[in-house]
C-alpha positions as CSV (number, residue, x, y, z in Angstrom):
1,M,-53.4,-41.6,26.7
2,C,-55.0,-38.2,27.4
3,M,-58.5,-37.1,26.6
4,I,-60.1,-33.7,27.1
5,F,-63.8,-33.2,27.6
6,H,-64.8,-29.6,27.0
7,L,-67.8,-29.3,29.2
8,S,-70.3,-26.5,29.1
9,L,-70.4,-26.6,32.9
10,F,-68.1,-23.5,33.0
11,M,-68.8,-22.1,29.6
12,L,-68.1,-18.4,29.6
13,H,-69.8,-17.6,26.3
14,F,-73.5,-16.9,26.9
15,I,-76.0,-17.3,24.1
16,Y,-79.2,-15.6,24.7
17,F,-82.1,-16.1,22.3
18,T,-85.3,-14.0,22.4
19,V,-88.3,-13.5,20.1
20,H,-88.8,-10.7,17.6
21,P,-88.3,-7.9,18.0
22,I,-84.8,-9.3,18.8
23,I,-83.7,-7.9,22.2
24,I,-80.0,-7.5,22.6
25,T,-78.6,-6.2,25.8
26,F,-76.3,-3.5,24.6
27,I,-73.6,-2.3,26.9
28,L,-73.4,1.4,26.2
29,S,-69.9,2.8,26.7
30,V,-69.3,6.5,26.8
31,S,-65.8,7.3,25.6
32,H,-64.1,10.3,27.2
33,S,-62.9,12.3,24.3
34,R,-60.0,14.6,24.7
35,I,-60.4,18.1,23.5
36,I,-57.2,19.5,22.1
37,F,-56.8,23.2,21.6
38,F,-54.2,24.4,19.1
39,P,-52.9,27.8,20.3
40,F,-51.9,30.1,17.4
41,I,-49.5,32.7,18.6
42,Y,-49.0,35.8,16.6
43,F,-46.0,38.1,17.2
44,L,-46.8,41.5,15.8
45,H,-44.3,44.4,15.9
46,N,-45.7,47.8,16.2
47,H,-43.5,49.3,13.6
48,H,-44.3,46.7,10.9
49,L,-47.6,46.1,9.1
50,L,-48.6,42.8,7.5
51,S,-49.1,43.1,3.8
52,S,-52.7,42.5,2.6
53,I,-51.6,39.4,0.7
54,F,-50.1,37.9,3.9
55,V,-53.3,38.7,5.9
56,Y,-55.4,37.1,3.2
57,M,-53.3,33.9,3.4
58,I,-53.5,33.8,7.2
59,K,-57.3,34.1,7.1
60,R,-57.6,31.3,4.5
61,L,-55.3,29.1,6.6
62,L,-57.3,29.7,9.7
63,I,-60.6,28.8,7.9
64,L,-59.0,25.6,6.6
65,L,-57.8,24.7,10.1
66,C,-61.2,25.3,11.5
67,I,-62.6,22.8,9.1
68,I,-59.8,20.2,9.3
69,V,-59.1,20.2,13.0
70,P,-62.6,19.2,14.2
71,T,-62.6,16.4,11.6
72,L,-59.3,15.1,12.8
73,L,-60.4,15.2,16.4
74,T,-63.5,13.3,15.6
75,A,-61.6,10.7,13.6
76,Q,-59.2,10.3,16.5
77,T,-61.6,10.1,19.4
78,D,-64.9,8.8,17.8
79,K,-65.5,5.2,18.9
80,W,-68.3,2.8,18.0
81,D,-70.3,1.1,20.7
82,L,-72.5,-1.9,20.0
83,R,-75.8,0.0,19.8
84,R,-74.4,2.6,17.4
85,A,-72.8,-0.2,15.2
86,V,-76.1,-2.1,15.0
87,D,-78.2,0.9,14.3
88,Y,-75.8,2.1,11.6
89,A,-75.6,-1.3,9.9
90,M,-79.3,-1.7,9.8
91,Q,-79.6,1.4,7.8
92,N,-76.5,1.2,5.6
93,N,-75.6,-2.4,5.1
94,I,-75.6,-3.5,1.5
95,S,-77.7,-6.6,2.2
96,V,-80.3,-4.5,3.8
97,K,-80.4,-2.1,0.9
98,Q,-80.7,-5.0,-1.5
99,S,-83.6,-6.4,0.4
100,D,-85.2,-2.9,0.3
101,V,-84.8,-2.8,-3.5
102,Q,-86.6,-6.2,-3.7
103,A,-89.4,-4.9,-1.5
104,R,-89.8,-1.9,-3.8
105,L,-90.0,-4.2,-6.9
106,A,-92.7,-6.2,-5.1
107,A,-94.6,-3.0,-4.5
108,L,-94.5,-2.2,-8.2
109,Q,-95.8,-5.6,-9.0
110,S,-98.6,-5.1,-6.5
111,K,-99.5,-1.8,-8.2
112,L,-99.5,-3.5,-11.5
113,A,-102.0,-6.2,-10.2
114,K,-104.3,-3.5,-8.9
115,A,-104.3,-1.6,-12.2
116,A,-105.6,-4.8,-13.9
117,S,-109.2,-4.0,-12.6
118,I,-109.1,-0.5,-14.1
119,P,-110.5,-0.1,-17.7
120,N,-108.0,0.2,-20.5
121,L,-108.0,3.4,-22.5
122,N,-105.9,3.8,-25.6
123,F,-105.8,6.7,-28.1
124,G,-104.3,6.4,-31.6
125,S,-103.8,8.6,-34.6
126,S,-102.1,8.1,-38.0
127,A,-101.5,10.4,-41.0
128,G,-100.0,9.9,-44.4
129,Y,-100.1,10.5,-48.1
130,Q,-101.4,8.0,-50.7
131,F,-100.8,8.0,-54.4
132,G,-101.5,5.7,-57.3
133,R,-104.3,3.1,-57.1
134,N,-105.5,2.8,-53.5
135,I,-108.5,2.8,-51.3
136,D,-110.0,6.2,-50.4
137,P,-110.1,6.3,-46.6
138,T,-113.5,8.1,-46.6
139,S,-115.4,6.1,-49.3
140,N,-113.6,2.8,-49.0
141,Q,-113.5,2.7,-52.9
142,F,-110.5,2.2,-55.2
143,V,-109.4,5.5,-56.6
144,N,-106.4,6.6,-58.6
145,N,-105.8,9.9,-56.8
146,N,-103.3,11.4,-54.6
147,V,-104.8,11.5,-51.1
148,L,-103.6,13.2,-47.9
149,F,-105.3,11.3,-44.9
150,Q,-105.4,11.2,-41.2
151,S,-107.3,8.9,-38.8
152,Y,-108.1,8.9,-35.0
153,S,-109.3,6.2,-32.7
154,L,-110.1,6.0,-28.9
155,Q,-110.6,2.5,-27.5
156,S,-111.4,1.2,-24.0
157,N,-112.2,-2.2,-22.5
158,I,-112.8,-3.7,-19.1
159,T,-113.0,-7.2,-17.8
160,L,-116.5,-7.7,-16.3
161,F,-116.0,-11.2,-15.0
162,N,-113.2,-13.8,-15.2
163,F,-113.9,-16.0,-12.2
164,F,-112.1,-13.7,-9.8
165,N,-108.7,-14.1,-11.6
166,I,-107.9,-10.4,-11.3
167,Q,-109.1,-10.1,-7.6
168,N,-107.0,-13.1,-6.5
169,Q,-104.0,-11.8,-8.4
170,K,-104.4,-8.4,-6.6
171,K,-104.5,-10.2,-3.2
172,A,-101.5,-12.4,-4.0
173,S,-99.4,-9.5,-5.2
174,F,-100.3,-7.4,-2.1
175,I,-99.4,-10.2,0.3
176,A,-96.2,-10.9,-1.6
177,E,-95.3,-7.2,-1.1
178,Q,-95.9,-7.5,2.6
179,A,-93.6,-10.6,2.7
180,S,-90.9,-8.6,0.9
181,R,-91.3,-5.8,3.5
182,V,-90.9,-8.4,6.3
183,D,-87.8,-9.7,4.5
184,V,-86.3,-6.2,4.9
185,D,-86.9,-6.5,8.7
186,R,-85.3,-10.0,8.6
187,A,-82.3,-8.6,6.8
188,R,-81.9,-5.9,9.4
189,S,-82.3,-8.5,12.1
190,D,-79.7,-10.8,10.5
191,V,-77.3,-7.9,10.0
192,G,-77.8,-6.8,13.6
193,L,-76.9,-10.3,14.9
194,N,-73.9,-10.5,12.6
195,V,-72.7,-7.1,13.8
196,V,-73.1,-8.3,17.4
197,A,-71.1,-11.5,16.7
198,T,-68.4,-9.7,14.8
199,Y,-68.3,-6.9,17.5
200,L,-67.7,-9.5,20.2
201,N,-65.0,-11.3,18.1
202,L,-63.3,-7.9,17.6
203,L,-63.4,-7.2,21.4
204,L,-62.0,-10.7,22.1
205,S,-59.2,-10.2,19.6
206,I,-58.4,-6.8,21.0
207,E,-58.2,-8.3,24.5
208,Q,-56.0,-11.1,23.2
209,M,-53.8,-8.6,21.5
210,N,-53.4,-6.6,24.8
211,I,-52.7,-9.8,26.7
212,A,-50.1,-10.8,24.2
213,K,-48.5,-7.3,24.6
214,V,-48.5,-7.5,28.3
215,Q,-47.0,-11.0,28.1
216,I,-44.1,-9.7,26.1
217,H,-43.4,-7.1,28.8
218,L,-43.6,-9.7,31.6
219,T,-41.4,-12.2,29.8
220,D,-38.9,-9.5,29.0
221,S,-38.9,-8.3,32.6
222,Q,-38.4,-11.9,33.8
223,R,-35.6,-12.3,31.2
224,I,-33.8,-9.2,32.5
225,I,-34.1,-10.4,36.1
226,T,-32.9,-13.9,35.2
227,K,-30.0,-12.6,33.2
228,K,-28.8,-10.6,36.2
229,Q,-29.1,-13.8,38.3
230,V,-27.1,-15.7,35.7
231,D,-24.5,-13.1,35.6
232,V,-23.9,-13.5,39.4
233,G,-24.0,-17.3,39.2
234,A,-27.4,-17.6,41.0
235,M,-29.1,-19.4,38.1
236,P,-27.8,-21.6,35.2
237,P,-27.5,-19.9,31.7
238,L,-30.1,-22.4,30.4
239,N,-32.8,-20.4,32.2
240,A,-31.9,-17.2,30.4
241,A,-31.8,-19.0,27.1
242,Q,-35.3,-20.5,27.7
243,L,-36.6,-17.0,28.4
244,E,-35.0,-15.6,25.3
245,S,-36.8,-18.4,23.3
246,Q,-40.0,-17.6,25.2
247,L,-39.7,-13.9,24.3
248,A,-39.4,-14.7,20.7
249,L,-42.5,-17.0,20.9
250,D,-44.4,-14.2,22.7
251,S,-43.5,-11.7,20.0
252,S,-44.8,-14.1,17.4
253,N,-48.0,-14.6,19.3
254,Y,-48.4,-10.8,19.5
255,I,-48.1,-10.5,15.7
256,T,-50.6,-13.2,15.2
257,A,-53.0,-11.5,17.6
258,V,-52.6,-8.2,15.8
259,S,-53.3,-9.9,12.5
260,T,-56.5,-11.5,13.9
261,M,-57.6,-8.2,15.3
262,E,-57.2,-6.4,12.0
263,T,-59.1,-9.2,10.2
264,N,-62.0,-8.9,12.6
265,K,-61.9,-5.1,12.3
266,L,-62.1,-5.3,8.5
267,Q,-65.1,-7.7,8.8
268,M,-66.8,-5.2,11.1
269,I,-66.1,-2.3,8.6
270,A,-67.5,-4.4,5.8
271,L,-70.7,-5.1,7.8
272,L,-71.1,-1.3,8.5
273,N,-70.3,-0.5,4.8
274,L,-67.6,2.0,5.8
275,D,-64.5,3.1,4.1
276,A,-61.7,0.7,5.2
277,S,-59.1,3.5,4.7
278,Q,-60.7,5.6,7.5
279,P,-59.8,5.1,11.2
280,F,-62.2,2.8,13.1
281,E,-62.2,2.0,16.8
282,V,-64.7,0.3,19.1
283,S,-65.4,1.1,22.7
284,L,-64.8,-1.5,25.3
285,P,-67.9,-2.2,27.4
286,D,-67.8,-2.9,31.2
287,V,-68.5,-6.6,31.4
288,N,-69.3,-6.2,35.1
289,K,-72.5,-4.4,34.0
290,I,-73.8,-7.2,31.9
291,A,-76.9,-8.6,33.7
292,L,-77.8,-12.2,33.3
293,P,-81.5,-12.8,32.6
294,P,-83.5,-15.1,34.9
295,L,-83.8,-18.3,32.9
296,S,-86.9,-19.3,34.9
297,E,-88.8,-16.7,32.9
298,L,-87.7,-18.1,29.6
299,E,-89.6,-21.3,29.0
300,P,-88.3,-22.6,25.6
301,Q,-91.5,-24.1,24.4
302,E,-93.4,-20.9,25.2
303,L,-90.7,-18.8,23.5
304,Y,-91.0,-21.1,20.5
305,E,-94.7,-20.6,20.2
306,I,-94.3,-16.8,20.5
307,A,-91.4,-16.7,18.1
308,K,-93.4,-18.6,15.4
309,G,-95.7,-15.6,15.1
310,T,-93.1,-12.8,15.6
311,Q,-89.9,-13.8,13.9
312,P,-89.5,-12.1,10.6
313,L,-88.5,-15.4,8.8
314,Q,-91.7,-17.2,10.0
315,Q,-93.8,-14.1,9.2
316,A,-92.4,-14.0,5.6
317,D,-92.9,-17.7,5.1
318,S,-96.6,-17.5,6.3
319,L,-97.3,-14.6,4.1
320,R,-95.8,-16.4,1.1
321,I,-98.0,-19.4,1.8
322,L,-101.1,-17.1,1.8
323,S,-99.9,-15.3,-1.3
324,G,-99.4,-18.7,-3.0
325,E,-102.9,-19.8,-2.1
326,Y,-104.4,-16.7,-3.8
327,S,-102.1,-17.4,-6.8
328,V,-103.7,-20.8,-7.0
329,K,-107.1,-19.3,-7.1
330,A,-106.0,-16.8,-9.7
331,A,-104.5,-19.6,-11.9
332,R,-107.7,-21.6,-11.6
333,G,-109.8,-18.6,-12.7
334,A,-107.7,-18.3,-15.8
335,M,-109.0,-21.7,-17.0
336,Y,-112.6,-20.5,-17.1
337,P,-114.4,-18.1,-19.6
338,S,-114.0,-14.4,-19.2
339,L,-116.4,-11.6,-20.2
340,T,-115.1,-8.2,-21.4
341,A,-116.9,-5.0,-22.4
342,F,-115.4,-2.8,-25.0
343,G,-116.1,0.6,-26.7
344,T,-114.5,2.5,-29.5
345,I,-114.8,5.9,-31.1
346,G,-113.0,7.0,-34.3
347,S,-112.9,9.3,-37.2
348,N,-110.8,10.1,-40.3
349,Y,-110.0,12.7,-42.8
350,G,-109.3,12.5,-46.6
351,S,-108.1,15.4,-48.8
352,T,-110.1,14.1,-51.8
353,Y,-113.4,13.8,-49.9
354,Q,-116.2,16.0,-51.6
355,Q,-119.8,16.8,-50.6
356,F,-122.7,17.5,-53.0
357,A,-123.4,21.3,-53.2
358,G,-126.1,21.5,-56.0
359,V,-126.5,21.7,-59.8
360,V,-126.5,24.4,-62.6
361,P,-127.9,24.2,-66.2
362,N,-125.2,23.8,-68.8
363,G,-127.4,24.7,-71.9
364,R,-127.4,21.2,-73.3
365,V,-130.3,18.7,-73.7
366,D,-129.6,15.2,-72.5
367,T,-131.4,12.3,-74.0
368,L,-132.7,10.1,-71.3
369,G,-133.4,7.0,-73.4
370,V,-135.7,5.4,-76.1
371,I,-139.3,4.6,-75.6
372,D,-141.1,2.3,-78.2
373,I,-144.8,2.8,-78.3
374,D,-146.6,0.6,-81.0
375,G,-143.5,0.6,-83.1
376,Q,-143.1,4.3,-82.8
377,K,-139.9,5.4,-81.0
378,Y,-139.8,8.4,-78.8
379,Y,-136.7,10.0,-77.4
380,P,-137.3,11.8,-74.1
381,T,-134.9,14.6,-73.1
382,T,-134.0,16.7,-70.1
383,P,-132.1,19.9,-69.7
384,G,-128.4,19.3,-68.9
385,Y,-127.0,20.2,-65.5
386,N,-123.5,20.2,-64.0
387,T,-123.1,18.8,-60.5
388,L,-121.4,21.0,-57.9
389,L,-119.1,19.3,-55.3
390,N,-117.3,21.0,-52.4
391,K,-114.3,19.7,-50.4
392,V,-115.4,19.1,-46.8
393,P,-113.3,20.9,-44.2
394,Y,-110.9,19.0,-41.9
395,F,-112.8,19.4,-38.6
396,K,-116.2,18.8,-40.3
397,Q,-115.0,15.4,-41.6
398,V,-113.3,14.5,-38.3
399,G,-115.9,15.8,-35.9
400,N,-119.1,15.0,-37.8
401,I,-119.2,13.3,-41.1
402,N,-116.7,10.5,-40.5
403,L,-117.3,10.0,-36.8
404,N,-118.1,6.4,-35.8
405,Q,-118.7,4.7,-32.4
406,S,-119.2,1.1,-31.2
407,V,-119.8,-0.7,-28.0
408,G,-120.1,-4.4,-27.3
409,L,-119.3,-7.5,-25.2
410,Q,-116.6,-10.1,-25.8
411,L,-116.8,-13.6,-24.5
412,N,-113.5,-15.6,-24.4
413,I,-113.7,-19.4,-23.7
414,P,-110.3,-21.1,-23.4
415,I,-110.6,-24.5,-25.0
416,F,-107.0,-25.6,-25.8
417,Q,-103.9,-23.4,-25.2
418,G,-101.2,-26.0,-25.2
419,R,-101.9,-26.8,-21.6
420,Q,-100.5,-23.5,-20.5
421,A,-103.4,-22.6,-18.1
422,R,-103.5,-26.1,-16.6
423,T,-99.7,-26.1,-16.1
424,A,-99.8,-22.7,-14.5
425,Y,-102.5,-23.9,-12.1
426,E,-100.5,-27.0,-11.1
427,R,-97.3,-25.0,-10.7
428,A,-99.0,-22.6,-8.4
429,K,-100.2,-25.5,-6.2
430,L,-96.7,-26.9,-6.0
431,N,-95.3,-23.5,-5.1
432,V,-97.7,-23.5,-2.1
433,E,-96.3,-26.9,-1.0
434,T,-92.8,-25.6,-1.3
435,Y,-93.6,-22.6,0.9
436,K,-95.2,-24.8,3.5
437,L,-92.2,-27.1,3.6
438,Q,-89.9,-24.1,3.9
439,L,-92.0,-22.9,6.9
440,A,-91.8,-26.3,8.5
441,Q,-88.0,-26.4,8.0
442,D,-87.6,-22.8,9.4
443,N,-89.8,-23.7,12.4
444,Q,-87.7,-26.8,13.1
445,T,-84.5,-24.7,12.9
446,L,-86.1,-22.0,15.1
447,Q,-87.2,-24.6,17.7
448,Q,-83.7,-26.2,17.7
449,N,-82.1,-22.8,18.1
450,I,-84.3,-21.8,21.0
451,F,-83.8,-25.1,22.9
452,T,-80.1,-25.1,22.1
453,A,-79.8,-21.5,23.2
454,R,-81.6,-22.3,26.5
455,A,-79.4,-25.3,27.2
456,N,-76.3,-23.2,26.4
457,A,-77.5,-20.4,28.5
458,E,-78.1,-22.7,31.5
459,A,-74.7,-24.3,31.0
460,A,-73.0,-20.9,30.6
461,I,-74.6,-19.5,33.8
462,Q,-73.9,-22.6,35.7
463,K,-70.3,-22.6,34.5
464,Y,-69.9,-18.9,35.2
465,S,-71.4,-19.2,38.6
466,A,-69.5,-22.4,39.6
467,N,-66.3,-21.0,38.2
468,K,-66.5,-17.7,40.0
469,K,-67.8,-19.2,43.3
470,A,-65.1,-21.9,43.3
471,A,-62.4,-19.4,42.4
472,D,-63.5,-16.9,45.0
473,F,-63.7,-19.6,47.6
474,L,-60.1,-20.8,47.0
475,W,-58.8,-17.3,47.4
476,E,-60.8,-16.9,50.6
477,F,-59.7,-20.2,52.0
478,E,-56.1,-19.5,51.3
479,E,-56.4,-16.0,52.8
480,K,-54.9,-14.5,49.7
481,D,-55.9,-11.4,47.6
482,P,-56.2,-12.1,43.8
483,N,-55.3,-8.4,43.2
484,N,-52.3,-8.3,45.5
485,P,-49.4,-10.6,44.5
486,E,-47.7,-9.8,47.8
487,T,-50.2,-12.0,49.6
488,W,-49.6,-15.0,47.3
489,Y,-46.3,-16.2,48.7
490,A,-47.1,-16.8,52.4
491,P,-45.2,-19.7,54.0
492,P,-47.1,-23.0,53.8
493,R,-49.2,-23.8,56.9
494,A,-48.2,-27.5,57.0
495,E,-45.1,-29.3,55.9
496,M,-45.5,-31.1,52.6
497,K,-44.0,-34.6,53.0
498,M,-44.1,-35.1,49.3
499,K,-41.4,-32.5,48.6
500,E,-41.9,-32.2,44.9
501,L,-45.3,-30.7,45.7
502,T,-43.7,-27.8,47.7
503,N,-44.7,-24.4,46.3
504,T,-47.0,-26.0,43.7
505,G,-50.0,-24.4,45.3
506,M,-52.0,-27.3,46.6
507,V,-55.1,-26.1,48.5
508,E,-55.9,-28.4,51.4
509,V,-59.7,-28.3,51.0
510,Y,-61.6,-31.5,50.1
511,N,-65.3,-31.5,51.0
512,H,-66.5,-27.9,50.5
513,Q,-69.9,-27.4,48.8
514,Y,-68.4,-25.9,45.7
515,L,-66.0,-28.8,45.1
516,W,-68.9,-31.2,45.5
517,D,-71.1,-29.2,43.1
518,N,-68.5,-29.9,40.4
519,R,-68.1,-33.6,41.4
520,Q,-71.9,-34.2,41.2
521,S,-72.3,-32.4,37.9
522,P,-74.2,-34.8,35.5
523,K,-71.8,-33.9,32.7
524,V,-68.7,-34.7,34.7
525,H,-70.2,-38.0,35.7
526,Q,-71.2,-38.8,32.1
527,A,-67.7,-38.2,30.9
528,F,-66.3,-40.8,33.3
529,A,-69.2,-43.1,32.7
530,D,-68.4,-43.1,29.0
531,I,-64.8,-44.1,29.8
532,W,-65.6,-46.8,32.3
533,G,-68.6,-48.1,30.4
534,T,-70.8,-47.9,33.5
535,E,-72.6,-45.2,35.5
536,K,-72.0,-47.0,38.8
537,L,-69.0,-44.9,39.9
538,W,-67.5,-43.4,43.0
539,V,-65.8,-40.0,42.9
540,T,-62.4,-39.3,44.5
541,I,-62.2,-36.9,47.4
542,D,-59.4,-34.7,46.3
543,R,-58.3,-31.1,46.6
544,A,-57.8,-28.0,44.4
545,N,-54.7,-26.1,43.2
546,L,-53.6,-22.4,43.1
547,N,-50.3,-22.5,41.2
548,F,-48.6,-19.1,41.5
549,P,-45.9,-17.6,39.3
550,I,-42.5,-18.4,40.5
551,R,-40.2,-15.7,41.9
552,P,-37.0,-15.6,44.0
553,G,-37.7,-17.5,47.1
554,H,-40.7,-19.3,45.6
555,E,-39.1,-21.5,43.0
556,Y,-40.0,-25.0,41.9
557,K,-38.8,-26.9,38.9
558,G,-41.9,-28.9,38.0
559,F,-41.8,-32.6,37.8
560,I,-43.0,-35.7,36.0
561,H,-44.2,-38.7,38.0
562,W,-46.7,-41.5,38.3
563,D,-49.2,-41.7,41.1
564,Y,-49.3,-45.5,40.7
565,D,-46.4,-47.9,40.0
566,P,-46.9,-48.6,36.3
567,E,-45.5,-52.1,36.9
568,T,-48.7,-52.9,38.8
569,K,-50.7,-52.3,35.6
570,P,-53.2,-50.0,37.4
571,Q,-56.6,-49.9,35.8
572,N,-57.4,-46.3,36.7
573,V,-58.0,-42.8,35.3
574,Q,-57.4,-39.4,36.8
575,G,-58.9,-36.0,36.0
576,V,-58.2,-32.2,36.3
577,L,-61.0,-29.6,36.0
578,A,-59.8,-26.1,34.9
579,L,-61.3,-23.4,37.1
580,A,-59.6,-20.6,35.0
581,D,-58.1,-20.4,31.6
582,Q,-54.8,-22.0,31.2
583,T,-54.1,-21.3,27.6
584,D,-50.9,-19.5,28.2
585,P,-48.1,-22.1,27.9
586,N,-46.1,-20.1,30.6
587,M,-48.7,-20.8,33.2
588,G,-48.3,-23.6,35.6
589,G,-50.5,-26.4,34.5
590,F,-50.8,-30.0,33.3
591,Q,-47.9,-31.5,31.4
592,Y,-47.2,-35.1,30.3
593,V,-44.9,-37.3,28.3
594,P,-46.9,-39.2,25.6
595,E,-43.9,-40.9,24.0
596,L,-42.9,-42.5,27.3
597,Y,-46.5,-43.7,27.8
598,R,-46.4,-45.4,24.3
599,T,-42.9,-46.9,24.7
600,Y,-42.9,-47.7,28.4
601,E,-42.3,-51.5,27.9
602,T,-39.1,-50.9,25.8
603,W,-38.0,-47.9,27.8
604,K,-37.9,-49.8,31.1
605,L,-35.5,-52.3,29.6
606,T,-32.9,-49.4,29.3
607,Q,-33.3,-48.3,32.9
608,P,-31.4,-49.5,36.0
609,E,-33.0,-52.1,38.2
610,D,-33.1,-49.7,41.2
611,R,-34.9,-47.0,39.2
612,D,-37.6,-44.9,40.9
613,H,-41.0,-46.5,39.9
614,F,-42.8,-43.2,40.5
615,K,-40.3,-40.6,39.1
616,P,-39.1,-41.6,35.6
617,D,-36.0,-40.2,33.9
618,V,-37.5,-38.3,31.0
619,T,-34.2,-37.3,29.4
620,G,-34.7,-37.2,25.6
621,F,-38.4,-37.2,25.8
622,E,-40.6,-34.3,24.8
623,I,-42.8,-32.9,27.7
624,V,-46.1,-31.7,26.3
625,K,-48.0,-28.8,27.8
626,V,-51.8,-29.1,27.7
627,P,-53.6,-25.7,27.3
628,M,-57.0,-25.7,28.9
629,E,-59.9,-23.2,29.1
630,A,-62.1,-22.7,32.1
631,G,-64.5,-25.6,32.2
632,D,-62.2,-28.1,30.4
633,L,-62.1,-31.5,32.1
634,L,-58.9,-33.4,31.3
635,I,-59.1,-37.2,31.9
636,F,-55.9,-39.3,31.5
637,N,-54.8,-42.9,32.1
638,S,-52.9,-43.3,35.4
639,T,-50.0,-45.0,33.6
640,Q,-49.5,-41.7,31.8
641,P,-46.4,-39.9,33.2
642,H,-47.5,-36.4,34.2
643,G,-47.0,-33.5,36.5
644,I,-47.3,-29.7,37.2
645,R,-45.2,-27.4,35.1
646,P,-43.6,-24.3,36.7
647,N,-45.6,-21.1,36.3
648,M,-43.4,-18.6,34.4
649,S,-46.2,-16.2,33.4
650,G,-45.3,-13.5,35.9
651,N,-48.9,-12.6,36.9
652,K,-51.3,-15.4,36.1
653,V,-52.5,-18.0,38.5
654,R,-53.4,-21.6,37.5
655,M,-56.6,-22.7,39.2
656,A,-57.8,-26.3,39.0
657,Q,-59.7,-29.0,40.9
658,Y,-58.7,-32.6,40.9
659,I,-61.6,-34.9,40.0
660,S,-61.6,-38.6,39.2
661,M,-64.0,-41.5,39.3
662,M,-63.7,-45.2,39.5
663,P,-66.1,-48.2,39.6
664,A,-68.1,-48.2,42.9
665,E,-66.9,-50.7,45.5
666,E,-70.2,-51.0,47.2
667,D,-69.1,-54.2,49.0
668,N,-66.1,-52.5,50.6
669,E,-67.9,-51.3,53.7
670,D,-64.8,-49.9,55.4
671,L,-64.0,-47.7,52.5
672,R,-67.6,-46.7,52.1
673,E,-67.9,-45.7,55.8
674,W,-64.6,-43.7,55.6
675,R,-65.8,-41.8,52.5
676,I,-69.1,-40.9,54.2
677,S,-67.3,-39.9,57.3
678,S,-64.8,-37.7,55.4
679,W,-67.7,-35.9,53.7
680,M,-69.8,-35.5,56.8
681,E,-66.9,-34.4,59.1
682,R,-65.0,-32.5,56.4
683,R,-61.8,-34.4,56.9
684,A,-58.8,-34.7,54.5
685,P,-57.7,-38.1,53.2
686,E,-54.8,-39.8,55.0
687,G,-51.4,-40.1,53.4
688,Y,-48.0,-38.4,53.0
689,A,-49.3,-36.3,50.0
690,F,-52.2,-34.9,52.0
691,P,-51.1,-32.8,54.9
692,G,-54.5,-31.3,55.4
693,D,-55.3,-27.8,56.8
694,P,-53.9,-27.3,60.4
695,R,-56.5,-24.5,60.9
696,G,-59.4,-27.0,60.5
697,W,-61.4,-24.4,58.6
698,E,-63.5,-27.0,56.7
699,R,-64.9,-28.3,60.0
700,T,-65.2,-25.0,61.8
701,K,-66.2,-22.4,59.1
702,Y,-68.2,-24.4,56.5
703,Q,-71.2,-26.6,56.6
704,T,-71.4,-30.2,55.3
705,A,-72.0,-30.1,51.5
706,V,-75.5,-30.8,50.3
707,L,-75.6,-33.7,47.9
708,T,-77.9,-34.4,45.0
709,K,-79.3,-37.8,44.3
710,L,-76.4,-38.3,42.0
711,G,-73.9,-37.0,44.5
712,R,-75.1,-39.4,47.2
713,K,-74.5,-42.3,44.9
714,L,-71.1,-40.9,43.9
715,L,-70.1,-40.7,47.5
716,G,-71.4,-44.2,48.4
717,M,-74.2,-43.1,50.7
718,D,-76.8,-44.5,48.4
719,K,-76.3,-47.6,46.3
720,W,-76.6,-47.6,42.5
């Protein structure tokens, strides 16, 4: 069976988490725009004049071109770098705009709460015509007249005291407004991070598309060369057919890569809120200019403490808690009496209203009554008069006669309101608890993100450094230039007795510091410990591999084999650590036959007695290629038939280190002494598969590897 442990030892993706304001290292790329001049050549003959209409059309055409051409040039050459994309998205993304609208709504609510402490002032007026029996608006008596009327009123009231309900509502609304403003910053921050992630995905998909395109060219070139060799009989036709099939597969991979790139581009356009129908390109940054921050300065607990007070999400949560606490006070104040002062001024007008103007004699004598004195009746009289009444003018009625004012105090004591005030108070307290729990959850997520990012960053840097150092060392040790394929195919320095390994790129180095750094990695040890069920292990002292693309004069077919006779039922595992990506199936890399592993007991019954116990006949079995990324550790059972596949990529080099561990044999003193001697003297293992380096560079050019506490135990120098 075959198991892959994807370790973060060589993880290339670097996650870097910082506190607010979020610091992102932007790689600014200046794109070199081409300026294209469109020469307009006019051929004018001296004996002909252009008509005025033609001249007018030419001028209009030139004006139109002057407008269109710069636009086309800009559309063709304008590229988006990361900083521009982030800045633009923070201003134009729909989510940011939605958050801004919510913040403005919160500001309106805050203004409304402030206005509650300002006195109310209302003016009202009404006018109408009354007829039939009704109440005179000026005398408040029933009359049977037609009356034209109008009234005015001006009212005002102000809350003098309500147990600080209004003041607490003002504070709660103001702090809620601040929280909404912080939410806008959080939206911008989130959009910025989303843009960064999408931007990187787009760059990756562009690179994968370009790689797929190059792969098509390389496969096609190899196909043409192979076809020529087939035509002259130098190679079997099967090789050409395989390359034809590979070319079709590469074309399919290219189409998939283009589709992925277009999908990522549309996601980027959506984040920027751009028109998808317009051209859009991103600039490719120079990855060599990306500086890795010193992690020693980034203590995660210290970052977490700072981030709790600076991250927009935590700020908004804290503000909502404070706002909720003031809302609780406001709700509690609403359950107590309130005192309000009021004042009114009003007046009215009635068309039937009359005022006494005097009297005039009318020539009659009016009897006042009967007086009886001693039986004698007397009838007193008085001269008759007519009363004079005048209609009162409009403004005199409104401004003087009918003018009325009032001032007073109103006390409101809530006794029973269907439990509304009490429920509002209890709900406000529960809201505060909800806000506090939300803050605790967000803090927990923040802490987890920071510590995870720190761990990922450490692993990524370790992986990057170890990967690069190990890769550079292998090129140096082999005296080959990674940028010059002509140096890749030098004759081997020592004869490989195991002929199937000829031209497979075995690097005869066994005890260099970089190889031991990978062996004594805690994560590598833990992977084998999980398999064996014990941490008491010894690591194998094995070599590395540079598997170059095949070319005429440097061919090998690849092979399937066992390192141990499966009939002996070996209880062992082996491992391969990828030092570079091996995701291209054309690259030389690990291959195995899972079906033969599963059916070995029945398969061997069909084989001749004199069969090779180390090289099985795999006719009819599917050989599976295992893609690996840099940092992948592949561990497989030693009874699994496996081998190195030929490198048909044309320009890619498979780089790997062989690592395995087995239970420590601390009682085997001879083996333990040999292992320590091999490490100390930098000597290769003995055996026909290990020719060693005839130059002796490990002993003469490099120092003995420094071992950690774990490394000393894995070697056998210290006991478990």
